[in-house]
C-alpha positions in Angstrom: -19.6 -18.9 7.6 -18.1 -15.6 6.8 -16.8 -14.8 3.0 -13.0 -14.4 2.9 -11.9 -11.8 0.3 -8.4 -10.7 -0.8 -7.8 -7.0 -2.2 -4.8 -5.6 -3.8 -4.6 -2.2 -2.3 -2.1 0.4 -4.2 -1.2 3.3 -1.9 1.5 6.2 -1.7 3.2 7.6 1.5 1.1 5.0 3.8 2.2 2.2 6.5 0.6 -1.3 6.8 -0.5 -0.3 10.1 -2.5 2.8 8.8 -4.2 0.8 6.4 -5.3 -1.6 9.0 -6.3 1.1 11.1 -8.6 2.4 8.3 -10.1 -0.8 7.6 -10.9 -1.7 11.2 -12.3 1.9 11.6 -14.7 1.2 8.5 -15.9 -1.9 10.1 -13.8 -4.3 8.2 -12.5 -7.5 10.0 -8.6 -7.7 8.6 -6.8 -10.8 9.1 -3.7 -9.5 7.6 -2.0 -6.7 5.8 1.1 -8.2 3.6 3.5 -5.8 2.1 4.5 -7.3 -1.5 6.1 -4.4 -3.1 7.7 -1.2 -2.5 8.6 1.2 -5.3 11.0 3.7 -3.6 10.5 7.3 -5.4 13.6 9.0 -6.7 14.6 12.3 -6.2 14.4 14.6 -9.4 18.4 14.9 -9.5 18.7 11.0 -9.4 16.4 10.8 -12.6 18.0 10.0 -16.2 18.3 13.1 -18.2 15.6 13.5 -20.8 17.0 13.0 -24.7 20.5 12.8 -25.1 
């Protein structure tokens, strides 16, 4: 029986299908890729001012 393992992957500027493709190309059988959190990047001008 094959061992089932779960991993958490933190990546920048990538889509779930790209993660699946990379893993499968490395010979890793992927059952599912689930996105649980997306932290949208803020633009420099939207960041709060320093000090004040």
